[in-house]
SEDREN-386409 format. One record per residue (C-alpha): z, y, x; residue number from 1; residue in three letters. Coordinates in Angstrom, 3 decimals. Layout:
# residues N
<node z="Z" y="Y" x="X" i="NUM" aa="ALA"/>
...
END
This chain:
# residues 336
<node z="116.183" y="82.282" x="93.612" i="1" aa="MET"/>
<node z="116.034" y="85.153" x="91.107" i="2" aa="THR"/>
<node z="113.578" y="88.003" x="90.612" i="3" aa="LEU"/>
<node z="114.182" y="90.959" x="88.334" i="4" aa="GLU"/>
<node z="111.956" y="93.530" x="86.624" i="5" aa="THR"/>
<node z="112.825" y="96.301" x="84.188" i="6" aa="GLU"/>
<node z="112.789" y="93.909" x="81.219" i="7" aa="ARG"/>
<node z="112.755" y="90.412" x="82.688" i="8" aa="LEU"/>
<node z="114.621" y="87.980" x="84.877" i="9" aa="ILE"/>
<node z="112.681" y="85.251" x="86.679" i="10" aa="LEU"/>
<node z="114.881" y="82.330" x="87.708" i="11" aa="ARG"/>
<node z="114.501" y="78.699" x="88.692" i="12" aa="GLU"/>
<node z="113.878" y="76.150" x="85.993" i="13" aa="TYR"/>
<node z="116.525" y="73.689" x="84.867" i="14" aa="THR"/>
<node z="116.054" y="70.680" x="82.576" i="15" aa="MET"/>
<node z="118.008" y="72.642" x="79.967" i="16" aa="GLU"/>
<node z="114.849" y="74.738" x="79.526" i="17" aa="ASP"/>
<node z="112.972" y="71.743" x="78.100" i="18" aa="PHE"/>
<node z="113.213" y="72.576" x="74.394" i="19" aa="ASP"/>
<node z="112.189" y="76.211" x="74.825" i="20" aa="ALA"/>
<node z="109.317" y="75.283" x="77.148" i="21" aa="LEU"/>
<node z="108.100" y="72.488" x="74.851" i="22" aa="TYR"/>
<node z="107.863" y="74.973" x="71.985" i="23" aa="GLU"/>
<node z="105.411" y="76.974" x="74.113" i="24" aa="ILE"/>
<node z="103.445" y="74.196" x="75.797" i="25" aa="MET"/>
<node z="102.995" y="72.105" x="72.648" i="26" aa="SER"/>
<node z="101.506" y="75.006" x="70.687" i="27" aa="ASP"/>
<node z="97.748" y="74.673" x="70.180" i="28" aa="ALA"/>
<node z="97.081" y="78.422" x="70.169" i="29" aa="GLU"/>
<node z="99.040" y="79.033" x="73.372" i="30" aa="THR"/>
<node z="97.296" y="76.123" x="75.101" i="31" aa="MET"/>
<node z="93.796" y="76.840" x="73.774" i="32" aa="GLN"/>
<node z="92.399" y="77.221" x="77.299" i="33" aa="HIS"/>
<node z="93.840" y="73.864" x="78.402" i="34" aa="TYR"/>
<node z="92.231" y="70.497" x="77.615" i="35" aa="PRO"/>
<node z="95.066" y="69.861" x="75.153" i="36" aa="ALA"/>
<node z="98.630" y="70.955" x="74.324" i="37" aa="PRO"/>
<node z="101.416" y="69.209" x="76.210" i="38" aa="PHE"/>
<node z="103.449" y="66.370" x="74.791" i="39" aa="ASP"/>
<node z="107.113" y="65.856" x="75.641" i="40" aa="GLU"/>
<node z="106.364" y="63.785" x="78.735" i="41" aa="GLU"/>
<node z="103.939" y="66.348" x="80.195" i="42" aa="LYS"/>
<node z="106.430" y="69.137" x="79.507" i="43" aa="THR"/>
<node z="109.192" y="67.214" x="81.267" i="44" aa="ARG"/>
<node z="106.916" y="66.527" x="84.249" i="45" aa="ARG"/>
<node z="106.039" y="70.245" x="84.362" i="46" aa="TRP"/>
<node z="109.676" y="71.154" x="84.942" i="47" aa="ILE"/>
<node z="110.124" y="68.326" x="87.454" i="48" aa="GLU"/>
<node z="106.997" y="69.465" x="89.342" i="49" aa="TRP"/>
<node z="108.435" y="72.947" x="89.718" i="50" aa="ASN"/>
<node z="111.856" y="71.689" x="90.754" i="51" aa="LEU"/>
<node z="110.059" y="69.704" x="93.457" i="52" aa="ASP"/>
<node z="108.078" y="72.794" x="94.514" i="53" aa="ASN"/>
<node z="111.315" y="74.747" x="94.978" i="54" aa="TYR"/>
<node z="112.478" y="72.084" x="97.440" i="55" aa="LYS"/>
<node z="109.155" y="71.823" x="99.276" i="56" aa="LYS"/>
<node z="108.111" y="75.466" x="99.459" i="57" aa="TYR"/>
<node z="110.976" y="77.640" x="98.242" i="58" aa="GLY"/>
<node z="108.852" y="78.801" x="95.302" i="59" aa="TRP"/>
<node z="107.031" y="77.594" x="92.204" i="60" aa="GLY"/>
<node z="106.805" y="78.687" x="88.594" i="61" aa="LEU"/>
<node z="110.008" y="80.380" x="87.534" i="62" aa="TRP"/>
<node z="111.497" y="80.603" x="84.048" i="63" aa="ALA"/>
<node z="110.940" y="84.033" x="82.463" i="64" aa="VAL"/>
<node z="113.944" y="85.316" x="80.515" i="65" aa="VAL"/>
<node z="114.361" y="88.515" x="78.521" i="66" aa="LEU"/>
<node z="116.977" y="90.646" x="80.233" i="67" aa="LYS"/>
<node z="118.127" y="92.148" x="76.935" i="68" aa="GLU"/>
<node z="118.840" y="88.863" x="75.103" i="69" aa="THR"/>
<node z="118.717" y="86.065" x="77.680" i="70" aa="GLY"/>
<node z="115.975" y="84.327" x="75.684" i="71" aa="GLU"/>
<node z="113.582" y="82.027" x="77.563" i="72" aa="PHE"/>
<node z="110.049" y="83.286" x="76.804" i="73" aa="ILE"/>
<node z="107.886" y="81.435" x="79.325" i="74" aa="GLY"/>
<node z="107.253" y="80.982" x="83.020" i="75" aa="ASP"/>
<node z="105.516" y="82.775" x="85.867" i="76" aa="CYS"/>
<node z="105.242" y="82.109" x="89.559" i="77" aa="GLY"/>
<node z="103.127" y="80.772" x="92.381" i="78" aa="ILE"/>
<node z="101.797" y="77.258" x="92.975" i="79" aa="THR"/>
<node z="99.086" y="75.713" x="95.120" i="80" aa="LEU"/>
<node z="95.980" y="75.079" x="93.043" i="81" aa="GLN"/>
<node z="92.568" y="73.552" x="93.690" i="82" aa="ASP"/>
<node z="90.209" y="76.519" x="93.390" i="83" aa="ILE"/>
<node z="86.663" y="75.311" x="93.954" i="84" aa="ASP"/>
<node z="87.799" y="72.686" x="96.452" i="85" aa="GLY"/>
<node z="90.401" y="74.761" x="98.301" i="86" aa="GLU"/>
<node z="94.165" y="74.557" x="97.840" i="87" aa="MET"/>
<node z="95.115" y="78.192" x="97.419" i="88" aa="LEU"/>
<node z="98.251" y="80.126" x="96.361" i="89" aa="PRO"/>
<node z="97.804" y="80.982" x="92.679" i="90" aa="GLU"/>
<node z="99.814" y="83.144" x="90.301" i="91" aa="ILE"/>
<node z="100.117" y="81.526" x="86.893" i="92" aa="GLY"/>
<node z="102.125" y="82.131" x="83.757" i="93" aa="TYR"/>
<node z="102.731" y="81.134" x="80.137" i="94" aa="HIS"/>
<node z="104.346" y="83.489" x="77.624" i="95" aa="ILE"/>
<node z="105.498" y="82.541" x="74.122" i="96" aa="HIS"/>
<node z="102.883" y="83.802" x="71.667" i="97" aa="LYS"/>
<node z="105.412" y="85.819" x="69.687" i="98" aa="LYS"/>
<node z="105.745" y="88.010" x="72.797" i="99" aa="TYR"/>
<node z="102.045" y="88.471" x="73.482" i="100" aa="TRP"/>
<node z="100.581" y="91.966" x="73.872" i="101" aa="ARG"/>
<node z="103.840" y="93.476" x="75.114" i="102" aa="ARG"/>
<node z="102.975" y="93.513" x="78.813" i="103" aa="GLY"/>
<node z="105.388" y="90.740" x="79.807" i="104" aa="PHE"/>
<node z="102.743" y="88.637" x="81.587" i="105" aa="ALA"/>
<node z="101.595" y="91.629" x="83.625" i="106" aa="LYS"/>
<node z="105.174" y="92.651" x="84.421" i="107" aa="GLU"/>
<node z="106.199" y="89.170" x="85.545" i="108" aa="ALA"/>
<node z="103.035" y="88.400" x="87.518" i="109" aa="SER"/>
<node z="103.153" y="91.780" x="89.241" i="110" aa="ARG"/>
<node z="106.690" y="91.018" x="90.441" i="111" aa="GLU"/>
<node z="105.538" y="87.607" x="91.689" i="112" aa="VAL"/>
<node z="102.563" y="89.202" x="93.462" i="113" aa="ARG"/>
<node z="104.863" y="91.590" x="95.321" i="114" aa="ASP"/>
<node z="107.339" y="88.836" x="96.157" i="115" aa="TRP"/>
<node z="104.631" y="86.652" x="97.685" i="116" aa="VAL"/>
<node z="103.319" y="89.373" x="99.980" i="117" aa="PHE"/>
<node z="106.837" y="90.414" x="100.954" i="118" aa="GLU"/>
<node z="108.166" y="86.897" x="101.569" i="119" aa="ASN"/>
<node z="105.256" y="84.679" x="102.680" i="120" aa="THR"/>
<node z="102.473" y="84.833" x="105.254" i="121" aa="ASN"/>
<node z="99.627" y="84.469" x="102.777" i="122" aa="TYR"/>
<node z="96.841" y="86.992" x="103.337" i="123" aa="ASP"/>
<node z="95.524" y="86.665" x="99.776" i="124" aa="ALA"/>
<node z="96.780" y="85.543" x="96.369" i="125" aa="ILE"/>
<node z="94.624" y="84.150" x="93.582" i="126" aa="TYR"/>
<node z="94.561" y="83.652" x="89.839" i="127" aa="SER"/>
<node z="92.036" y="81.378" x="88.221" i="128" aa="TYR"/>
<node z="91.295" y="80.654" x="84.591" i="129" aa="MET"/>
<node z="88.777" y="79.289" x="82.120" i="130" aa="LYS"/>
<node z="85.930" y="81.748" x="81.626" i="131" aa="TYR"/>
<node z="86.942" y="82.269" x="77.987" i="132" aa="THR"/>
<node z="90.484" y="83.374" x="78.859" i="133" aa="ASN"/>
<node z="90.033" y="87.122" x="78.547" i="134" aa="VAL"/>
<node z="93.780" y="87.857" x="78.435" i="135" aa="ALA"/>
<node z="94.355" y="86.043" x="81.717" i="136" aa="SER"/>
<node z="91.643" y="87.763" x="83.715" i="137" aa="TYR"/>
<node z="92.549" y="91.123" x="82.161" i="138" aa="SER"/>
<node z="96.080" y="90.649" x="83.504" i="139" aa="THR"/>
<node z="94.684" y="89.772" x="86.928" i="140" aa="ALA"/>
<node z="92.586" y="92.947" x="86.955" i="141" aa="ILE"/>
<node z="95.568" y="95.043" x="85.830" i="142" aa="ALA"/>
<node z="97.493" y="93.712" x="88.823" i="143" aa="ASN"/>
<node z="94.836" y="94.780" x="91.313" i="144" aa="GLY"/>
<node z="92.848" y="91.548" x="91.555" i="145" aa="MET"/>
<node z="89.052" y="91.393" x="91.735" i="146" aa="LYS"/>
<node z="86.725" y="88.608" x="90.662" i="147" aa="LYS"/>
<node z="85.749" y="86.682" x="93.782" i="148" aa="VAL"/>
<node z="84.241" y="83.490" x="92.413" i="149" aa="LYS"/>
<node z="82.672" y="81.857" x="89.361" i="150" aa="GLU"/>
<node z="82.137" y="78.108" x="89.584" i="151" aa="TYR"/>
<node z="81.607" y="74.970" x="87.480" i="152" aa="PRO"/>
<node z="84.863" y="73.144" x="86.807" i="153" aa="ASP"/>
<node z="85.235" y="69.745" x="85.134" i="154" aa="SER"/>
<node z="88.491" y="70.900" x="83.522" i="155" aa="LYS"/>
<node z="87.429" y="74.400" x="82.430" i="156" aa="ASN"/>
<node z="83.619" y="74.020" x="82.235" i="157" aa="GLU"/>
<node z="83.374" y="77.295" x="84.139" i="158" aa="ILE"/>
<node z="86.267" y="78.882" x="86.019" i="159" aa="SER"/>
<node z="86.721" y="82.436" x="87.227" i="160" aa="TYR"/>
<node z="88.775" y="83.141" x="90.349" i="161" aa="ALA"/>
<node z="90.371" y="86.535" x="90.967" i="162" aa="TYR"/>
<node z="92.140" y="87.556" x="94.167" i="163" aa="ALA"/>
<node z="93.908" y="90.368" x="95.954" i="164" aa="ILE"/>
<node z="94.224" y="90.550" x="99.751" i="165" aa="SER"/>
<node z="97.251" y="91.735" x="101.665" i="166" aa="ARG"/>
<node z="95.417" y="94.893" x="102.783" i="167" aa="SER"/>
<node z="94.367" y="95.625" x="99.194" i="168" aa="GLU"/>
<node z="97.947" y="95.099" x="98.050" i="169" aa="TRP"/>
<node z="99.240" y="97.469" x="100.734" i="170" aa="ASN"/>
<node z="96.911" y="100.199" x="99.484" i="171" aa="SER"/>
<node z="98.118" y="99.873" x="95.874" i="172" aa="LEU"/>
<node z="100.549" y="102.411" x="94.454" i="173" aa="LEU"/>
<node z="103.596" y="100.247" x="93.657" i="174" aa="LYS"/>
<node z="106.539" y="101.617" x="91.687" i="175" aa="PHE"/>
<node z="110.213" y="100.710" x="91.790" i="176" aa="ARG"/>
<node z="113.619" y="102.311" x="91.472" i="177" aa="ARG"/>
<node z="114.751" y="104.182" x="94.562" i="178" aa="ALA"/>
<node z="117.259" y="102.540" x="96.881" i="179" aa="LYS"/>
<node z="119.933" y="104.078" x="99.081" i="180" aa="ASN"/>
<node z="117.855" y="103.309" x="102.159" i="181" aa="GLU"/>
<node z="115.095" y="105.539" x="100.756" i="182" aa="ASP"/>
<node z="117.322" y="108.627" x="100.764" i="183" aa="THR"/>
<node z="116.207" y="110.277" x="104.006" i="184" aa="GLU"/>
<node z="112.511" y="109.750" x="103.274" i="185" aa="GLU"/>
<node z="112.959" y="111.129" x="99.735" i="186" aa="ILE"/>
<node z="114.875" y="114.208" x="100.908" i="187" aa="VAL"/>
<node z="112.222" y="114.936" x="103.544" i="188" aa="GLN"/>
<node z="109.418" y="114.455" x="101.005" i="189" aa="LEU"/>
<node z="110.908" y="117.132" x="98.736" i="190" aa="TYR"/>
<node z="111.449" y="119.481" x="101.707" i="191" aa="LYS"/>
<node z="107.801" y="119.070" x="102.679" i="192" aa="ASN"/>
<node z="106.718" y="119.687" x="99.095" i="193" aa="ALA"/>
<node z="108.785" y="122.887" x="98.912" i="194" aa="ILE"/>
<node z="107.222" y="124.102" x="102.164" i="195" aa="ALA"/>
<node z="103.737" y="123.495" x="100.783" i="196" aa="LYS"/>
<node z="104.533" y="125.251" x="97.492" i="197" aa="MET"/>
<node z="105.894" y="128.208" x="99.435" i="198" aa="ASP"/>
<node z="102.616" y="128.376" x="101.365" i="199" aa="ALA"/>
<node z="100.768" y="128.371" x="98.034" i="200" aa="GLN"/>
<node z="103.014" y="131.177" x="96.709" i="201" aa="LYS"/>
<node z="104.504" y="128.845" x="94.074" i="202" aa="ILE"/>
<node z="108.164" y="129.820" x="93.958" i="203" aa="ASN"/>
<node z="109.396" y="126.822" x="91.925" i="204" aa="GLN"/>
<node z="111.822" y="124.916" x="94.174" i="205" aa="TRP"/>
<node z="114.020" y="125.922" x="97.109" i="206" aa="ASP"/>
<node z="117.064" y="124.842" x="99.142" i="207" aa="GLU"/>
<node z="119.278" y="125.234" x="96.062" i="208" aa="ILE"/>
<node z="117.239" y="122.931" x="93.818" i="209" aa="TYR"/>
<node z="116.399" y="120.143" x="94.200" i="210" aa="PRO"/>
<node z="118.982" y="119.792" x="96.973" i="211" aa="ASP"/>
<node z="120.181" y="116.654" x="98.752" i="212" aa="ARG"/>
<node z="123.183" y="116.262" x="96.448" i="213" aa="ALA"/>
<node z="120.940" y="116.289" x="93.371" i="214" aa="THR"/>
<node z="118.570" y="113.710" x="94.865" i="215" aa="LEU"/>
<node z="121.410" y="111.486" x="96.053" i="216" aa="GLU"/>
<node z="122.895" y="111.630" x="92.566" i="217" aa="ASP"/>
<node z="119.528" y="110.638" x="91.069" i="218" aa="ASP"/>
<node z="119.473" y="107.582" x="93.318" i="219" aa="ILE"/>
<node z="123.123" y="106.735" x="92.659" i="220" aa="LYS"/>
<node z="122.538" y="106.857" x="88.896" i="221" aa="LYS"/>
<node z="119.525" y="104.549" x="89.272" i="222" aa="ASN"/>
<node z="117.302" y="107.212" x="87.679" i="223" aa="GLN"/>
<node z="115.074" y="108.025" x="90.659" i="224" aa="MET"/>
<node z="111.800" y="106.094" x="90.991" i="225" aa="PHE"/>
<node z="109.394" y="105.954" x="93.896" i="226" aa="VAL"/>
<node z="105.762" y="104.926" x="94.215" i="227" aa="GLY"/>
<node z="104.940" y="103.428" x="97.602" i="228" aa="LYS"/>
<node z="101.523" y="103.099" x="99.204" i="229" aa="GLN"/>
<node z="100.794" y="101.599" x="102.614" i="230" aa="ASN"/>
<node z="104.521" y="101.391" x="103.278" i="231" aa="GLY"/>
<node z="105.131" y="105.105" x="102.642" i="232" aa="LYS"/>
<node z="106.688" y="106.848" x="99.641" i="233" aa="ILE"/>
<node z="103.786" y="108.605" x="97.944" i="234" aa="ALA"/>
<node z="105.572" y="109.998" x="94.881" i="235" aa="VAL"/>
<node z="109.069" y="110.440" x="93.438" i="236" aa="CYS"/>
<node z="110.244" y="111.166" x="89.917" i="237" aa="PHE"/>
<node z="113.326" y="110.903" x="87.720" i="238" aa="VAL"/>
<node z="113.537" y="109.465" x="84.210" i="239" aa="LEU"/>
<node z="116.565" y="109.814" x="81.949" i="240" aa="ASN"/>
<node z="117.636" y="111.243" x="78.597" i="241" aa="GLU"/>
<node z="119.407" y="114.276" x="80.036" i="242" aa="GLU"/>
<node z="118.237" y="117.796" x="79.190" i="243" aa="CYS"/>
<node z="119.397" y="121.386" x="79.473" i="244" aa="ASP"/>
<node z="120.511" y="123.423" x="76.470" i="245" aa="GLU"/>
<node z="117.249" y="125.359" x="76.810" i="246" aa="GLU"/>
<node z="115.427" y="122.309" x="75.473" i="247" aa="TYR"/>
<node z="116.786" y="123.144" x="72.028" i="248" aa="LYS"/>
<node z="114.393" y="126.108" x="71.905" i="249" aa="LYS"/>
<node z="111.326" y="123.899" x="71.606" i="250" aa="ALA"/>
<node z="109.581" y="122.895" x="68.398" i="251" aa="LYS"/>
<node z="109.232" y="119.264" x="69.399" i="252" aa="TRP"/>
<node z="106.326" y="117.206" x="68.096" i="253" aa="ILE"/>
<node z="108.668" y="114.289" x="67.470" i="254" aa="CYS"/>
<node z="111.999" y="115.975" x="66.671" i="255" aa="PRO"/>
<node z="113.736" y="112.769" x="65.585" i="256" aa="ASP"/>
<node z="112.157" y="110.512" x="68.211" i="257" aa="ALA"/>
<node z="113.845" y="108.438" x="70.884" i="258" aa="ARG"/>
<node z="112.611" y="110.381" x="73.902" i="259" aa="PHE"/>
<node z="112.689" y="110.061" x="77.671" i="260" aa="CYS"/>
<node z="112.663" y="113.121" x="79.929" i="261" aa="ILE"/>
<node z="110.664" y="113.363" x="83.145" i="262" aa="LEU"/>
<node z="112.228" y="115.419" x="85.950" i="263" aa="HIS"/>
<node z="111.330" y="116.335" x="89.530" i="264" aa="ARG"/>
<node z="107.886" y="114.721" x="89.757" i="265" aa="LEU"/>
<node z="106.841" y="115.209" x="93.382" i="266" aa="CYS"/>
<node z="103.782" y="113.871" x="95.198" i="267" aa="VAL"/>
<node z="103.963" y="113.551" x="98.982" i="268" aa="ASN"/>
<node z="102.023" y="116.605" x="100.298" i="269" aa="PRO"/>
<node z="100.246" y="114.368" x="102.829" i="270" aa="GLU"/>
<node z="98.777" y="112.336" x="99.958" i="271" aa="LEU"/>
<node z="97.928" y="114.976" x="97.387" i="272" aa="GLN"/>
<node z="94.465" y="115.224" x="95.789" i="273" aa="ASN"/>
<node z="94.081" y="111.432" x="95.798" i="274" aa="GLN"/>
<node z="94.793" y="110.775" x="92.127" i="275" aa="GLY"/>
<node z="98.391" y="109.737" x="92.722" i="276" aa="ILE"/>
<node z="99.860" y="112.114" x="90.118" i="277" aa="ALA"/>
<node z="97.540" y="110.792" x="87.399" i="278" aa="GLY"/>
<node z="98.290" y="107.166" x="88.262" i="279" aa="LYS"/>
<node z="101.987" y="107.997" x="88.225" i="280" aa="THR"/>
<node z="101.799" y="109.556" x="84.779" i="281" aa="MET"/>
<node z="99.993" y="106.466" x="83.477" i="282" aa="ASN"/>
<node z="102.751" y="104.294" x="84.935" i="283" aa="HIS"/>
<node z="105.488" y="106.485" x="83.459" i="284" aa="ILE"/>
<node z="103.954" y="106.236" x="79.998" i="285" aa="GLU"/>
<node z="103.544" y="102.468" x="80.277" i="286" aa="GLU"/>
<node z="107.130" y="102.148" x="81.471" i="287" aa="PHE"/>
<node z="108.484" y="104.302" x="78.637" i="288" aa="CYS"/>
<node z="106.568" y="102.323" x="76.029" i="289" aa="ARG"/>
<node z="108.103" y="99.155" x="77.452" i="290" aa="GLY"/>
<node z="111.536" y="100.778" x="77.124" i="291" aa="GLN"/>
<node z="110.765" y="101.549" x="73.453" i="292" aa="LYS"/>
<node z="110.686" y="105.329" x="73.786" i="293" aa="TYR"/>
<node z="108.716" y="107.247" x="71.161" i="294" aa="ASP"/>
<node z="107.850" y="110.246" x="73.308" i="295" aa="SER"/>
<node z="108.161" y="111.829" x="76.751" i="296" aa="ILE"/>
<node z="109.421" y="115.379" x="77.276" i="297" aa="ARG"/>
<node z="109.323" y="117.540" x="80.394" i="298" aa="LEU"/>
<node z="109.336" y="121.122" x="81.613" i="299" aa="ASP"/>
<node z="106.590" y="122.718" x="83.682" i="300" aa="CYS"/>
<node z="106.777" y="125.919" x="85.766" i="301" aa="PHE"/>
<node z="104.349" y="128.449" x="84.306" i="302" aa="THR"/>
<node z="103.396" y="129.662" x="87.817" i="303" aa="GLN"/>
<node z="102.408" y="126.176" x="89.023" i="304" aa="ASN"/>
<node z="98.716" y="125.777" x="88.094" i="305" aa="PRO"/>
<node z="98.539" y="122.246" x="89.533" i="306" aa="TYR"/>
<node z="101.331" y="120.895" x="87.334" i="307" aa="SER"/>
<node z="99.969" y="122.651" x="84.253" i="308" aa="ARG"/>
<node z="96.499" y="121.189" x="84.868" i="309" aa="LYS"/>
<node z="97.978" y="117.696" x="85.302" i="310" aa="LEU"/>
<node z="100.004" y="117.803" x="82.105" i="311" aa="TYR"/>
<node z="97.116" y="119.316" x="80.149" i="312" aa="ASP"/>
<node z="94.862" y="116.495" x="81.306" i="313" aa="LYS"/>
<node z="97.489" y="113.887" x="80.411" i="314" aa="CYS"/>
<node z="97.916" y="115.264" x="76.888" i="315" aa="GLY"/>
<node z="101.343" y="116.932" x="77.053" i="316" aa="TYR"/>
<node z="101.575" y="119.685" x="74.446" i="317" aa="THR"/>
<node z="103.462" y="122.942" x="75.018" i="318" aa="VAL"/>
<node z="106.224" y="123.090" x="72.381" i="319" aa="THR"/>
<node z="108.224" y="126.069" x="73.634" i="320" aa="GLY"/>
<node z="109.558" y="127.889" x="76.677" i="321" aa="TYR"/>
<node z="112.745" y="127.992" x="78.719" i="322" aa="ALA"/>
<node z="113.911" y="130.656" x="81.160" i="323" aa="ASP"/>
<node z="115.775" y="129.506" x="84.256" i="324" aa="TRP"/>
<node z="116.636" y="130.925" x="87.678" i="325" aa="ARG"/>
<node z="113.073" y="130.654" x="88.959" i="326" aa="LYS"/>
<node z="111.404" y="132.048" x="85.864" i="327" aa="GLY"/>
<node z="109.693" y="130.753" x="82.751" i="328" aa="ARG"/>
<node z="108.976" y="127.060" x="82.166" i="329" aa="PHE"/>
<node z="106.876" y="125.383" x="79.486" i="330" aa="GLU"/>
<node z="108.599" y="122.699" x="77.418" i="331" aa="LEU"/>
<node z="106.115" y="119.904" x="76.782" i="332" aa="ARG"/>
<node z="105.999" y="116.628" x="74.874" i="333" aa="GLU"/>
<node z="103.653" y="113.689" x="74.365" i="334" aa="LYS"/>
<node z="103.974" y="111.123" x="71.604" i="335" aa="LYS"/>
<node z="103.564" y="107.580" x="72.921" i="336" aa="LEU"/>
END
């Protein structure tokens, strides 16, 4: 059993993880919201408990490993926990303190959340924590959970319980890289967007660009991303480091930065005016920070008032202009 995010691999525990886990679980600061840090025996039993859960349920807490280096940095997964007298599916995690405040807990727990709804019959997933654990309930909120209970707890004094239902999860805008099986839906989405722009007298895209071959190449290169909502692709965009020669005309804010370029952002016309573009831009910026980019660059058609308004609101500064087949485009950049 293996899960994968942009920066992490979640895999099953082995007893070879003992030393790395003990370094985390024996640390007083990391375990400040527990009754006490773990000793060697409790750490060993923790691994054994999860190995047993894999056999019983097919899931448990999984080891969290940095994709870039292979380093074990903690665990994250789902277990059954007593939440105010009920045994409920709960997402939990521990991350080595040297990797705090980098979004790894949110990234791992979000992947677990999606896996549970896609692979089990649970109608809700929970996270619970001691009332003083601000980082834990902030992560729960960031992953779409809401506070559903506050109750006295002999272990935590007072515990908070957060949850997200299956219907709430379905309504979330969830991002991932595009897959080959998405191709037809993506191609149709862009066709529908072009038709709507034509009706609005915005002559930005046509049958020449972005054509099927371009979109298929985006997917093949693993550079196309989609945001899905209620089982439907709500937005598409491309991220890479590729740019036209015209980009050299700009006076970039961060001329020596490591930059990512946003291309072909397209919101499903059926779902426009619902805040999807803004949420997508927030996700793109979060993603690029996680990938250690210093700035994001893009180009914006000067005759598209909706795109210009979006990028103005999101803080993308005009740094120059480029002239292409369809006319003049603004070259924009935002420092992350």
